[in-house]
TORGU-659105 format. One line per field, with one value per residue (C-alpha): residue number from 0; residue in one letter; z, y, x. Coordinates in Angstrom, 3 decimals, always signed. Layout:
BEGIN
seq	NUM | ...
type	A | ...
up	Z | ...
north	Y | ...
east	X | ...
REM end
This chain:
BEGIN
seq	0 | 1 | 2 | 3 | 4 | 5 | 6 | 7 | 8 | 9 | 10 | 11 | 12 | 13 | 14 | 15 | 16 | 17 | 18 | 19 | 20 | 21 | 22 | 23 | 24 | 25 | 26 | 27 | 28 | 29 | 30 | 31 | 32 | 33 | 34 | 35 | 36 | 37 | 38 | 39 | 40 | 41 | 42 | 43 | 44 | 45 | 46 | 47 | 48 | 49 | 50 | 51 | 52 | 53 | 54 | 55 | 56 | 57 | 58 | 59 | 60 | 61 | 62 | 63 | 64 | 65 | 66 | 67 | 68 | 69 | 70 | 71 | 72 | 73 | 74 | 75 | 76 | 77 | 78 | 79 | 80 | 81 | 82 | 83 | 84 | 85 | 86 | 87 | 88 | 89 | 90 | 91 | 92 | 93 | 94 | 95 | 96 | 97 | 98 | 99 | 100 | 101 | 102 | 103 | 104 | 105 | 106 | 107 | 108 | 109 | 110 | 111 | 112 | 113 | 114 | 115 | 116 | 117 | 118 | 119 | 120 | 121 | 122 | 123 | 124 | 125 | 126 | 127 | 128 | 129 | 130 | 131 | 132 | 133 | 134 | 135 | 136 | 137 | 138 | 139 | 140 | 141 | 142 | 143 | 144 | 145 | 146 | 147 | 148 | 149 | 150 | 151 | 152 | 153 | 154 | 155 | 156 | 157 | 158 | 159 | 160 | 161 | 162 | 163 | 164 | 165 | 166 | 167 | 168 | 169 | 170 | 171 | 172 | 173 | 174 | 175 | 176 | 177 | 178 | 179 | 180 | 181 | 182 | 183 | 184 | 185 | 186 | 187 | 188 | 189 | 190 | 191 | 192 | 193 | 194 | 195 | 196 | 197 | 198 | 199 | 200 | 201 | 202 | 203 | 204 | 205 | 206 | 207 | 208 | 209 | 210 | 211 | 212 | 213 | 214 | 215 | 216 | 217 | 218 | 219 | 220 | 221 | 222 | 223 | 224 | 225 | 226 | 227 | 228 | 229 | 230 | 231 | 232 | 233 | 234 | 235 | 236 | 237 | 238 | 239 | 240 | 241 | 242 | 243 | 244 | 245 | 246 | 247 | 248 | 249 | 250 | 251 | 252 | 253 | 254 | 255 | 256 | 257 | 258 | 259 | 260 | 261 | 262 | 263 | 264 | 265 | 266 | 267 | 268 | 269 | 270 | 271 | 272 | 273 | 274 | 275 | 276 | 277 | 278 | 279 | 280 | 281 | 282 | 283 | 284 | 285 | 286 | 287 | 288 | 289 | 290 | 291 | 292 | 293 | 294 | 295 | 296 | 297 | 298 | 299 | 300 | 301 | 302 | 303 | 304 | 305 | 306 | 307 | 308 | 309 | 310 | 311 | 312 | 313 | 314 | 315 | 316 | 317 | 318 | 319 | 320 | 321 | 322 | 323 | 324 | 325 | 326 | 327 | 328 | 329 | 330 | 331 | 332 | 333 | 334 | 335 | 336 | 337 | 338 | 339 | 340 | 341 | 342 | 343 | 344 | 345 | 346 | 347 | 348 | 349 | 350 | 351 | 352 | 353 | 354 | 355 | 356 | 357 | 358 | 359 | 360 | 361 | 362 | 363 | 364 | 365 | 366 | 367 | 368 | 369 | 370 | 371 | 372 | 373 | 374 | 375 | 376 | 377 | 378 | 379 | 380 | 381 | 382 | 383 | 384 | 385 | 386 | 387 | 388 | 389 | 390 | 391 | 392 | 393 | 394 | 395 | 396 | 397 | 398 | 399 | 400 | 401 | 402 | 403 | 404 | 405 | 406 | 407 | 408 | 409 | 410 | 411 | 412 | 413 | 414 | 415 | 416 | 417 | 418 | 419 | 420 | 421 | 422 | 423 | 424 | 425 | 426 | 427 | 428 | 429 | 430 | 431 | 432 | 433 | 434 | 435 | 436 | 437 | 438 | 439 | 440 | 441 | 442 | 443 | 444 | 445 | 446 | 447 | 448 | 449 | 450 | 451 | 452 | 453 | 454 | 455 | 456 | 457 | 458 | 459 | 460 | 461 | 462 | 463 | 464 | 465 | 466 | 467 | 468 | 469 | 470 | 471 | 472 | 473 | 474 | 475 | 476 | 477 | 478 | 479 | 480 | 481 | 482 | 483 | 484 | 485 | 486 | 487 | 488 | 489 | 490 | 491 | 492 | 493 | 494 | 495 | 496 | 497 | 498 | 499 | 500 | 501 | 502 | 503 | 504 | 505 | 506 | 507 | 508 | 509 | 510 | 511 | 512 | 513 | 514 | 515 | 516 | 517 | 518 | 519 | 520 | 521 | 522 | 523 | 524 | 525 | 526 | 527 | 528 | 529 | 530 | 531 | 532 | 533 | 534 | 535 | 536 | 537 | 538 | 539 | 540 | 541 | 542 | 543 | 544 | 545 | 546 | 547 | 548 | 549 | 550 | 551 | 552
type	M | W | S | A | G | M | D | S | F | I | I | A | A | L | A | V | C | S | L | T | A | P | A | Y | G | E | K | G | T | S | K | A | R | S | C | S | D | I | K | V | F | Y | K | G | K | G | F | L | V | E | D | V | P | Q | F | E | I | S | G | E | H | L | R | I | C | P | Q | G | Y | T | C | C | T | S | N | V | E | D | K | L | A | S | Q | S | R | T | E | V | E | N | V | I | K | D | A | G | R | S | L | Q | I | S | L | T | G | Q | Y | K | I | F | D | G | H | F | L | D | L | L | N | R | S | E | L | N | L | Q | E | T | F | T | S | T | W | G | S | L | Y | N | K | N | S | D | V | F | S | E | L | Y | T | E | L | K | K | Y | Y | R | G | A | N | I | N | L | E | E | T | L | N | D | F | W | I | R | L | L | E | K | L | F | F | Q | A | N | G | Q | Y | V | I | G | E | D | Y | L | E | C | V | S | K | Q | I | D | T | L | R | P | F | G | D | T | P | R | Q | M | K | M | K | V | T | R | T | L | V | A | A | R | S | F | V | Q | G | L | V | T | A | G | E | A | V | R | R | V | S | Q | V | P | M | S | Q | E | C | M | R | A | I | M | K | M | T | Y | C | P | H | C | R | G | M | P | S | A | R | P | C | L | N | Y | C | T | N | V | M | K | G | C | L | A | N | Q | A | D | L | D | T | E | W | R | H | L | A | D | T | M | I | Q | V | A | D | R | L | D | D | P | A | G | V | E | S | V | I | L | S | L | P | S | Y | I | S | E | A | M | N | T | M | M | E | N | I | A | S | I | N | S | K | L | F | Q | T | C | G | K | P | K | E | A | G | T | T | S | T | D | D | E | I | M | K | R | G | T | F | T | V | E | D | R | L | E | A | S | S | D | K | I | E | K | L | V | S | D | V | R | I | I | L | G | D | N | R | P | Y | W | T | S | L | P | N | L | I | C | S | D | R | V | A | T | G | L | G | S | E | D | K | C | W | N | G | N | N | R | A | R | Y | L | P | E | L | M | N | D | G | L | A | S | Q | I | N | N | P | E | V | E | I | D | I | T | K | P | D | M | T | I | R | Q | Q | I | M | Q | L | K | I | M | T | H | R | L | K | N | A | L | N | G | Q | D | V | E | F | Q | D | T | S | D | D | A | S | G | S | G | S | G | C | A | D | D | M | C | S | R | G | T | R | L | V | L | P | I | T | D | R | P | V | A | I | P | Y | P | P | E | N | E | R | V | K | G | S | A | M | Q | N | L | P | S | I | S | I | Y | L | L | T | L | L | I | L | L | L | R | R
up	+182.324 | +179.042 | +178.902 | +176.632 | +174.938 | +174.228 | +172.633 | +170.443 | +169.351 | +168.354 | +166.424 | +164.601 | +163.780 | +162.387 | +160.271 | +158.833 | +158.028 | +156.191 | +154.145 | +153.053 | +151.967 | +148.432 | +145.544 | +143.010 | +139.387 | +136.234 | +137.115 | +140.681 | +142.276 | +145.889 | +145.349 | +144.828 | +141.073 | +139.142 | +136.740 | +134.145 | +131.578 | +131.680 | +131.570 | +128.216 | +127.014 | +128.252 | +126.605 | +123.357 | +123.416 | +123.496 | +127.192 | +129.856 | +131.828 | +134.912 | +135.250 | +136.026 | +139.544 | +139.993 | +141.752 | +142.097 | +144.322 | +145.922 | +143.414 | +145.441 | +143.276 | +140.044 | +138.601 | +135.642 | +136.183 | +138.983 | +142.198 | +142.959 | +143.077 | +139.956 | +138.063 | +136.879 | +138.684 | +138.136 | +135.542 | +133.686 | +133.738 | +132.348 | +129.540 | +128.532 | +128.560 | +126.200 | +124.046 | +123.804 | +122.645 | +120.002 | +118.659 | +118.274 | +116.705 | +114.211 | +113.244 | +112.608 | +110.612 | +108.547 | +107.744 | +106.833 | +104.755 | +102.708 | +101.964 | +101.241 | +98.822 | +97.038 | +96.739 | +95.725 | +93.195 | +91.568 | +91.567 | +89.731 | +87.193 | +86.407 | +86.422 | +84.042 | +81.760 | +81.623 | +80.859 | +78.230 | +76.627 | +76.488 | +75.008 | +72.428 | +71.505 | +71.064 | +68.990 | +66.872 | +66.238 | +65.312 | +62.842 | +61.242 | +61.082 | +59.548 | +56.565 | +56.502 | +57.200 | +56.129 | +56.661 | +58.375 | +61.231 | +61.138 | +61.445 | +64.342 | +66.132 | +69.385 | +69.631 | +69.771 | +71.976 | +74.510 | +74.658 | +75.662 | +78.126 | +79.839 | +79.896 | +81.619 | +84.153 | +84.884 | +85.364 | +87.762 | +89.922 | +88.853 | +89.546 | +85.932 | +84.709 | +82.163 | +80.395 | +79.928 | +78.659 | +75.962 | +75.015 | +74.680 | +72.435 | +70.008 | +69.950 | +69.142 | +66.512 | +64.893 | +64.739 | +63.236 | +60.625 | +59.630 | +59.277 | +57.178 | +54.961 | +54.200 | +53.255 | +50.654 | +53.402 | +56.005 | +59.295 | +62.542 | +66.222 | +66.582 | +63.695 | +65.073 | +68.421 | +66.670 | +64.926 | +68.204 | +69.757 | +67.063 | +67.805 | +69.714 | +66.999 | +64.034 | +65.458 | +62.810 | +64.096 | +64.229 | +67.265 | +67.746 | +70.450 | +72.613 | +72.244 | +72.874 | +75.912 | +77.442 | +76.967 | +77.860 | +80.975 | +82.305 | +81.527 | +82.991 | +86.066 | +86.747 | +86.055 | +88.294 | +91.122 | +90.836 | +91.224 | +93.963 | +95.748 | +95.620 | +97.000 | +99.771 | +100.797 | +100.873 | +102.880 | +105.418 | +105.888 | +106.319 | +108.852 | +110.922 | +111.015 | +112.637 | +115.512 | +118.698 | +121.354 | +124.597 | +127.993 | +129.012 | +125.887 | +126.567 | +130.004 | +128.569 | +125.858 | +128.394 | +130.727 | +127.868 | +126.297 | +128.808 | +132.216 | +131.771 | +131.546 | +134.718 | +136.409 | +135.465 | +132.720 | +129.521 | +127.496 | +128.416 | +125.476 | +125.725 | +125.517 | +122.191 | +123.606 | +126.025 | +123.193 | +121.076 | +123.866 | +124.436 | +120.762 | +120.281 | +123.116 | +121.745 | +118.195 | +119.098 | +117.304 | +114.214 | +114.076 | +113.776 | +110.269 | +109.170 | +107.943 | +105.825 | +104.613 | +103.291 | +101.661 | +99.916 | +98.714 | +97.356 | +95.517 | +94.133 | +92.693 | +91.016 | +89.444 | +88.338 | +86.577 | +84.765 | +83.575 | +82.356 | +80.297 | +76.552 | +75.896 | +78.760 | +79.244 | +76.403 | +73.777 | +74.661 | +74.981 | +71.835 | +69.853 | +70.504 | +67.161 | +65.352 | +67.082 | +66.289 | +62.661 | +62.183 | +63.570 | +61.281 | +58.281 | +59.159 | +59.244 | +55.991 | +54.218 | +55.232 | +55.045 | +52.358 | +54.433 | +57.576 | +55.831 | +54.570 | +58.053 | +59.626 | +56.966 | +57.709 | +61.450 | +61.699 | +58.348 | +55.287 | +55.885 | +53.490 | +50.693 | +50.974 | +47.291 | +46.563 | +45.852 | +46.681 | +49.374 | +50.696 | +48.772 | +51.511 | +53.891 | +51.714 | +52.191 | +54.380 | +57.157 | +58.060 | +59.906 | +62.447 | +65.738 | +66.237 | +65.580 | +68.359 | +70.845 | +70.737 | +71.569 | +74.969 | +76.079 | +78.030 | +80.136 | +81.509 | +82.118 | +84.194 | +86.033 | +87.051 | +88.000 | +90.290 | +92.028 | +92.553 | +94.204 | +96.496 | +97.605 | +97.960 | +100.004 | +102.320 | +102.945 | +106.549 | +107.064 | +110.164 | +112.127 | +111.182 | +112.692 | +116.157 | +114.591 | +112.357 | +115.372 | +117.610 | +115.050 | +115.577 | +119.263 | +121.086 | +122.671 | +120.353 | +120.506 | +122.552 | +125.916 | +125.218 | +126.544 | +130.028 | +129.900 | +128.248 | +129.921 | +131.013 | +132.444 | +135.902 | +135.534 | +133.252 | +133.249 | +131.175 | +130.199 | +131.414 | +130.350 | +127.269 | +123.910 | +123.141 | +119.938 | +117.536 | +117.845 | +120.516 | +121.960 | +122.569 | +124.845 | +127.794 | +129.642 | +128.201 | +131.143 | +129.744 | +128.535 | +130.282 | +127.538 | +127.631 | +124.964 | +125.170 | +123.813 | +120.296 | +118.542 | +116.445 | +113.742 | +113.076 | +113.165 | +110.510 | +108.292 | +108.746 | +107.475 | +104.521 | +103.545 | +103.783 | +101.584 | +99.030 | +98.855 | +98.222 | +95.367 | +93.857 | +93.930 | +92.136 | +89.577 | +88.943 | +87.964 | +85.681 | +87.994 | +88.094 | +91.465 | +92.869 | +93.959 | +95.436 | +92.824 | +92.725 | +90.034 | +92.427 | +92.463 | +94.671 | +96.605 | +97.971 | +101.061 | +99.714 | +99.857 | +102.299 | +100.054 | +99.949 | +96.524 | +97.167 | +98.101 | +95.095 | +92.065 | +89.015 | +88.602 | +92.248 | +93.355 | +96.924 | +98.208 | +101.906 | +102.326 | +105.722 | +106.207 | +105.986 | +109.026 | +110.784 | +111.864 | +115.266 | +118.058 | +121.690 | +123.727 | +126.759 | +129.650 | +132.422 | +133.977 | +137.226 | +139.421 | +140.899 | +144.298 | +145.861 | +148.180 | +148.979 | +151.640 | +148.937 | +148.111 | +151.653 | +152.019 | +154.515 | +156.880 | +157.584 | +158.828 | +161.167 | +162.619 | +163.189 | +164.917 | +167.175 | +168.058 | +169.060 | +171.346 | +172.960 | +173.510 | +175.245 | +177.776
north	+83.026 | +81.282 | +77.767 | +75.063 | +74.995 | +78.704 | +78.328 | +75.524 | +77.558 | +80.553 | +78.396 | +76.696 | +80.024 | +81.480 | +78.373 | +78.758 | +82.430 | +81.573 | +78.923 | +81.242 | +84.129 | +83.201 | +85.333 | +84.198 | +83.777 | +84.011 | +80.743 | +81.744 | +79.094 | +79.615 | +77.969 | +80.162 | +80.439 | +79.548 | +82.143 | +79.554 | +80.846 | +84.401 | +83.110 | +81.502 | +84.652 | +86.905 | +84.771 | +84.916 | +88.698 | +88.280 | +88.951 | +86.898 | +84.574 | +85.193 | +88.531 | +86.673 | +85.175 | +81.495 | +82.319 | +85.351 | +88.159 | +91.090 | +93.938 | +97.114 | +97.886 | +98.139 | +101.678 | +101.022 | +97.815 | +97.231 | +96.332 | +92.891 | +89.694 | +89.542 | +87.747 | +91.076 | +92.700 | +96.385 | +95.410 | +93.191 | +95.934 | +98.503 | +96.236 | +95.243 | +98.909 | +99.824 | +96.802 | +97.708 | +101.244 | +99.955 | +97.521 | +100.186 | +102.626 | +99.928 | +99.354 | +103.093 | +103.238 | +100.201 | +101.700 | +105.018 | +103.306 | +101.482 | +104.720 | +106.546 | +103.826 | +104.164 | +107.962 | +107.907 | +105.174 | +107.288 | +110.274 | +108.270 | +106.921 | +110.333 | +112.064 | +109.509 | +109.685 | +113.485 | +113.743 | +111.057 | +113.191 | +116.174 | +114.035 | +112.516 | +115.950 | +117.274 | +114.262 | +114.631 | +118.267 | +117.422 | +114.715 | +116.675 | +120.065 | +118.582 | +117.378 | +120.254 | +123.318 | +122.005 | +124.323 | +126.906 | +124.463 | +122.976 | +126.392 | +127.412 | +124.135 | +125.546 | +127.884 | +124.894 | +122.675 | +125.481 | +125.877 | +122.228 | +122.505 | +125.448 | +123.651 | +120.653 | +122.901 | +124.640 | +121.339 | +120.226 | +123.244 | +125.652 | +129.324 | +130.147 | +132.512 | +130.377 | +133.303 | +135.045 | +131.810 | +131.452 | +135.145 | +134.913 | +131.884 | +133.712 | +136.766 | +134.644 | +132.709 | +135.972 | +137.215 | +133.964 | +133.695 | +137.352 | +137.031 | +133.860 | +135.282 | +138.417 | +137.083 | +139.818 | +142.434 | +143.187 | +142.718 | +143.335 | +142.871 | +146.423 | +145.944 | +142.604 | +144.269 | +146.787 | +143.902 | +142.071 | +145.162 | +145.157 | +141.626 | +142.727 | +145.230 | +142.999 | +139.732 | +137.866 | +134.438 | +135.249 | +134.096 | +130.886 | +132.217 | +133.328 | +130.015 | +127.997 | +130.065 | +129.628 | +125.841 | +125.208 | +127.364 | +125.645 | +122.214 | +122.676 | +124.530 | +121.703 | +118.968 | +120.292 | +121.176 | +117.645 | +115.916 | +118.366 | +117.488 | +113.784 | +114.527 | +116.760 | +114.175 | +111.386 | +113.502 | +114.381 | +110.697 | +109.820 | +112.530 | +112.140 | +108.335 | +108.708 | +110.901 | +108.907 | +108.066 | +110.044 | +108.505 | +108.907 | +107.088 | +104.300 | +103.790 | +103.651 | +101.153 | +98.986 | +98.946 | +97.946 | +95.382 | +93.552 | +94.307 | +91.421 | +89.123 | +90.603 | +90.165 | +86.479 | +87.000 | +86.349 | +85.594 | +88.862 | +91.268 | +94.996 | +96.333 | +98.063 | +101.532 | +101.180 | +100.495 | +103.249 | +105.827 | +104.873 | +105.233 | +108.420 | +109.900 | +108.642 | +109.786 | +113.019 | +115.231 | +113.036 | +113.302 | +117.086 | +116.521 | +115.288 | +118.558 | +119.721 | +116.186 | +115.891 | +119.330 | +118.318 | +115.011 | +116.675 | +119.373 | +116.809 | +114.862 | +118.044 | +118.633 | +114.987 | +115.518 | +118.511 | +116.402 | +113.677 | +116.141 | +115.357 | +118.545 | +117.685 | +117.073 | +114.628 | +116.593 | +119.849 | +118.536 | +116.392 | +119.236 | +121.693 | +120.976 | +121.516 | +124.872 | +126.076 | +124.954 | +126.636 | +129.869 | +129.675 | +129.045 | +132.123 | +134.305 | +132.999 | +133.439 | +137.094 | +137.807 | +140.508 | +142.455 | +141.972 | +143.199 | +146.295 | +147.251 | +146.589 | +148.586 | +151.531 | +151.295 | +150.214 | +151.498 | +149.524 | +147.620 | +147.827 | +145.322 | +142.647 | +142.726 | +139.467 | +138.729 | +135.038 | +133.695 | +130.194 | +128.747 | +126.146 | +128.720 | +129.065 | +125.415 | +124.972 | +122.434 | +120.952 | +117.662 | +116.019 | +114.187 | +112.577 | +109.070 | +109.504 | +110.799 | +107.795 | +105.355 | +106.906 | +108.258 | +105.091 | +105.435 | +108.877 | +107.818 | +104.804 | +106.811 | +109.495 | +106.834 | +105.134 | +108.413 | +109.100 | +105.694 | +106.157 | +109.641 | +108.717 | +105.576 | +107.411 | +110.642 | +109.550 | +108.032 | +109.980 | +109.624 | +105.936 | +104.963 | +104.143 | +101.719 | +100.300 | +99.556 | +98.232 | +96.141 | +92.958 | +93.170 | +93.842 | +91.324 | +90.053 | +87.612 | +87.173 | +88.933 | +90.197 | +93.655 | +92.157 | +89.919 | +92.217 | +93.892 | +97.407 | +98.369 | +96.943 | +93.707 | +91.623 | +93.780 | +96.224 | +99.461 | +102.341 | +105.658 | +107.376 | +107.279 | +110.350 | +112.397 | +112.880 | +115.508 | +117.061 | +119.424 | +116.514 | +114.670 | +117.019 | +114.461 | +111.283 | +108.826 | +106.705 | +109.064 | +112.167 | +114.714 | +118.459 | +119.895 | +123.241 | +121.695 | +120.329 | +118.364 | +120.837 | +118.337 | +117.591 | +121.284 | +121.971 | +119.262 | +120.681 | +124.012 | +122.312 | +120.622 | +123.932 | +125.714 | +122.908 | +122.966 | +126.725 | +126.208 | +123.462 | +125.718 | +128.403 | +125.819 | +124.926 | +128.560 | +128.470 | +130.716 | +130.166 | +129.122 | +128.966 | +125.618 | +124.167 | +122.381 | +118.684 | +117.750 | +115.329 | +111.826 | +111.375 | +108.736 | +111.339 | +113.486 | +115.262 | +112.253 | +110.009 | +107.051 | +104.164 | +102.907 | +99.484 | +101.092 | +103.346 | +101.134 | +102.443 | +101.115 | +100.267 | +100.743 | +99.709 | +101.096 | +100.918 | +100.890 | +102.081 | +98.798 | +96.728 | +94.615 | +95.592 | +93.481 | +91.894 | +94.015 | +95.043 | +98.096 | +100.594 | +103.405 | +104.513 | +107.634 | +106.489 | +104.315 | +101.412 | +100.973 | +97.546 | +95.207 | +91.581 | +92.019 | +92.663 | +88.977 | +87.586 | +85.605 | +86.836 | +83.866 | +85.225 | +88.497 | +86.679 | +84.514 | +87.500 | +89.394 | +86.406 | +86.187 | +89.838 | +89.392 | +86.324 | +88.075 | +90.994 | +88.680
east	+75.781 | +76.036 | +74.766 | +76.071 | +72.686 | +72.883 | +76.346 | +75.133 | +72.129 | +74.248 | +76.710 | +73.865 | +72.197 | +75.421 | +75.907 | +72.404 | +73.101 | +76.296 | +74.540 | +71.767 | +74.015 | +75.261 | +74.020 | +71.506 | +72.553 | +70.447 | +68.674 | +68.068 | +70.307 | +71.359 | +74.719 | +77.804 | +78.183 | +81.300 | +82.735 | +83.724 | +81.215 | +82.494 | +86.065 | +85.286 | +83.499 | +86.319 | +88.992 | +87.014 | +87.411 | +91.186 | +91.782 | +93.600 | +91.317 | +93.450 | +91.602 | +88.363 | +87.838 | +86.945 | +83.673 | +81.451 | +82.616 | +80.840 | +80.407 | +80.946 | +83.988 | +81.976 | +81.788 | +79.479 | +77.517 | +74.966 | +76.818 | +75.428 | +77.465 | +79.622 | +82.364 | +83.798 | +86.683 | +87.436 | +90.019 | +87.544 | +84.904 | +87.358 | +88.538 | +85.017 | +83.964 | +86.788 | +85.991 | +82.323 | +83.141 | +85.569 | +82.984 | +80.285 | +82.739 | +83.724 | +80.093 | +79.653 | +82.898 | +81.902 | +78.506 | +80.120 | +82.787 | +80.151 | +78.319 | +81.562 | +82.671 | +79.354 | +79.596 | +83.258 | +82.573 | +79.868 | +82.212 | +84.867 | +82.386 | +80.906 | +84.285 | +85.746 | +82.728 | +82.675 | +86.398 | +85.935 | +83.211 | +85.551 | +88.331 | +85.994 | +84.697 | +88.233 | +89.284 | +86.156 | +87.044 | +90.636 | +89.626 | +86.805 | +88.505 | +91.637 | +89.632 | +87.135 | +89.263 | +92.653 | +95.587 | +93.414 | +92.915 | +96.399 | +98.042 | +95.793 | +95.081 | +96.463 | +93.435 | +91.078 | +93.246 | +93.659 | +89.881 | +89.456 | +92.321 | +90.631 | +87.266 | +88.882 | +90.588 | +87.323 | +85.510 | +88.247 | +87.529 | +90.276 | +89.605 | +88.731 | +86.032 | +84.207 | +82.554 | +85.887 | +87.447 | +84.792 | +84.994 | +88.783 | +88.394 | +86.101 | +88.382 | +91.438 | +89.489 | +88.357 | +91.936 | +93.221 | +90.457 | +90.767 | +94.532 | +94.270 | +91.505 | +93.498 | +96.902 | +97.305 | +97.574 | +100.214 | +98.379 | +100.252 | +99.412 | +98.081 | +95.682 | +94.477 | +93.859 | +91.608 | +89.828 | +89.202 | +87.630 | +84.943 | +83.702 | +80.609 | +79.653 | +80.434 | +79.081 | +81.151 | +80.065 | +76.374 | +74.411 | +76.410 | +78.795 | +75.864 | +74.048 | +77.182 | +78.133 | +74.689 | +74.660 | +78.300 | +78.107 | +74.975 | +76.403 | +79.867 | +78.607 | +76.149 | +78.712 | +81.446 | +79.050 | +77.637 | +81.005 | +81.988 | +78.752 | +79.626 | +83.099 | +81.723 | +79.125 | +81.711 | +84.128 | +81.434 | +80.622 | +84.299 | +85.063 | +81.908 | +82.181 | +85.610 | +84.420 | +85.227 | +82.668 | +82.807 | +83.601 | +79.961 | +78.893 | +81.379 | +79.875 | +76.362 | +77.339 | +79.184 | +76.204 | +73.922 | +76.265 | +78.419 | +76.970 | +74.491 | +77.554 | +79.001 | +75.637 | +75.405 | +72.805 | +74.766 | +71.646 | +69.915 | +69.557 | +68.779 | +65.256 | +64.602 | +63.883 | +66.793 | +69.260 | +67.713 | +68.020 | +71.648 | +72.519 | +70.478 | +72.504 | +75.812 | +74.984 | +73.206 | +75.739 | +75.659 | +71.859 | +72.191 | +73.584 | +70.168 | +68.649 | +71.580 | +72.281 | +68.715 | +68.932 | +72.164 | +70.698 | +67.560 | +69.532 | +71.972 | +69.048 | +67.767 | +71.187 | +71.280 | +67.955 | +69.463 | +72.410 | +70.063 | +68.028 | +67.760 | +69.737 | +72.073 | +75.756 | +76.444 | +74.567 | +76.317 | +79.866 | +79.801 | +78.223 | +81.064 | +82.815 | +79.536 | +78.950 | +82.459 | +82.356 | +78.985 | +80.400 | +83.414 | +81.147 | +79.127 | +82.227 | +83.674 | +80.344 | +80.340 | +84.078 | +83.681 | +81.158 | +83.259 | +86.389 | +84.583 | +83.406 | +86.780 | +88.609 | +86.315 | +86.902 | +90.526 | +91.764 | +92.725 | +95.960 | +98.884 | +99.019 | +101.678 | +102.565 | +100.739 | +97.129 | +97.268 | +95.002 | +94.531 | +91.605 | +91.070 | +89.701 | +86.644 | +85.727 | +82.734 | +82.913 | +79.574 | +79.138 | +76.882 | +77.414 | +74.033 | +75.380 | +77.940 | +75.357 | +73.076 | +75.851 | +76.581 | +73.210 | +72.378 | +75.518 | +74.741 | +71.151 | +72.231 | +74.876 | +72.400 | +69.855 | +72.387 | +73.185 | +69.478 | +69.070 | +72.070 | +71.057 | +67.394 | +68.055 | +70.443 | +68.512 | +67.698 | +71.174 | +72.238 | +69.005 | +68.763 | +72.121 | +70.667 | +68.179 | +70.900 | +73.076 | +70.287 | +68.416 | +70.453 | +71.160 | +67.923 | +65.535 | +62.823 | +59.951 | +56.807 | +56.984 | +60.499 | +59.652 | +59.253 | +62.344 | +64.878 | +67.862 | +66.919 | +70.300 | +69.656 | +67.722 | +65.570 | +62.454 | +60.430 | +62.182 | +60.023 | +61.679 | +60.269 | +62.008 | +64.149 | +63.893 | +66.813 | +69.518 | +71.683 | +69.063 | +66.662 | +69.100 | +68.842 | +66.717 | +68.224 | +68.231 | +71.073 | +73.810 | +75.075 | +75.618 | +76.275 | +74.005 | +75.841 | +79.066 | +78.480 | +81.208 | +83.189 | +84.204 | +80.560 | +79.617 | +82.258 | +80.806 | +77.308 | +78.631 | +80.354 | +77.090 | +75.244 | +77.815 | +77.752 | +73.950 | +74.056 | +76.513 | +74.372 | +71.312 | +73.303 | +74.363 | +70.722 | +70.209 | +73.244 | +75.243 | +78.989 | +80.411 | +83.899 | +85.313 | +88.406 | +90.535 | +89.657 | +92.149 | +93.855 | +92.479 | +89.454 | +91.311 | +93.686 | +93.403 | +90.352 | +88.085 | +89.859 | +89.200 | +91.618 | +92.618 | +91.151 | +87.846 | +87.455 | +87.801 | +85.991 | +82.512 | +82.026 | +78.463 | +77.912 | +74.642 | +73.960 | +70.202 | +69.115 | +67.307 | +70.497 | +71.185 | +74.402 | +77.301 | +76.811 | +78.310 | +77.992 | +76.899 | +77.986 | +77.428 | +75.148 | +73.716 | +72.304 | +74.435 | +72.608 | +74.087 | +73.937 | +75.786 | +76.112 | +73.448 | +70.866 | +70.892 | +70.572 | +67.392 | +64.814 | +65.441 | +68.927 | +67.434 | +65.057 | +67.845 | +70.130 | +67.328 | +66.701 | +70.415 | +70.515 | +67.495 | +69.045 | +72.370 | +70.649 | +69.070
REM end
């Protein structure tokens, strides 16, 4: 039989239980918390506040965040997860874009300067040879202009054999000079072909062709491999920076970034090692670029040193007219001896019925270019110095990205390691710090990642860096290398550089120590299961136990 007293007791006990049930917020209040703060935060992200409840609700529906009382519905959690991934991807793209702008800017500066050197050298030859060699040059100017055209094509990456180009130039020059110096004879194509075959035996230009070939080959091979290296590095940065985050990474970044808001702890910031582990997991594939990226940077710096040598690119290119004129002088000084040997080998040609020859061909053209060299030497020195700084500062770029991203968003200050967000609560983060690279993430507690399935875009870029480094090492040894034609502007599809990002002279270095733009974080590995009952105070349990005992009586 129930008594009136018993009924009153049960009603009172149930009332006490209901009063003690609300969840605790960040300040530990026992009153049901309003969701007004997260409404303001959510609206600031561009979402509809109608998605957010007025008061906290039970969190069993949460798939990423801990399942305590929360102001986040499933829809809110999904939108914040997507937002957190976008924000981190934007930080990575911005960092990559800054480095790419810097590399592309240096490419444009060097490319413009090198082509300017070739143009100045050609103009110098035209002006000097016109006055020095007169009609001999004017009648055969196409031989010299075609040489410069081929050198420019080679530098741009065209599939041209540089040694053959230089050999063909000297053969054509020999034929033209011999023809002009022997106007009293009838000299046909067949005879000139016989003359050209004797060039190695006669050595009509002395040792100049060999010296010029050695210097020009080393210079142009180094120059075009250098600019190709800048393009390859910039392209690798562009492509890898656009690799999207995985779903697992999105969950981990969401858990790190916005789950504190859902949990009623908006001021909680991630623990340093927690954020670092999340980002090392998310950027594991990118970190695998580190080895080949460093090799490329080191080899590029060695090539830059070669270009900055006192007998480097400017000296060689601007001295081409001097080399050629010296060779022509040598031949004209020895034309009688050369004719005698050729007449013995190829036969004496028929006389043309006139003994007149062009007296101008006997003029000797000697000139110097030292005054022109000094004016531009500072430019190449500064250009090479800038490239050294960029490559040196960014050698650890790929393995430094996690620190770059975490530096502005983790908890700091005295005792922060015990009050930071560890993915579940405000408490110390206990798991060990992971190493860099995909293989090291097998036991990453924050991001589920299959180390047997590397990202193929990144693997392709690793291979491109390796190939480019091999070519640069060959260039250091003066060995010719084959390249893809880069004659299109660097802002085209080859470099992925927008016109407004690649203005000439731009030098935007992104030191690894730069502080990143403020942004959020994501995912999880271990689900933290919870329920509303987790927050019931202990008095509720005692009262319920007492009720059960009374009801059994």
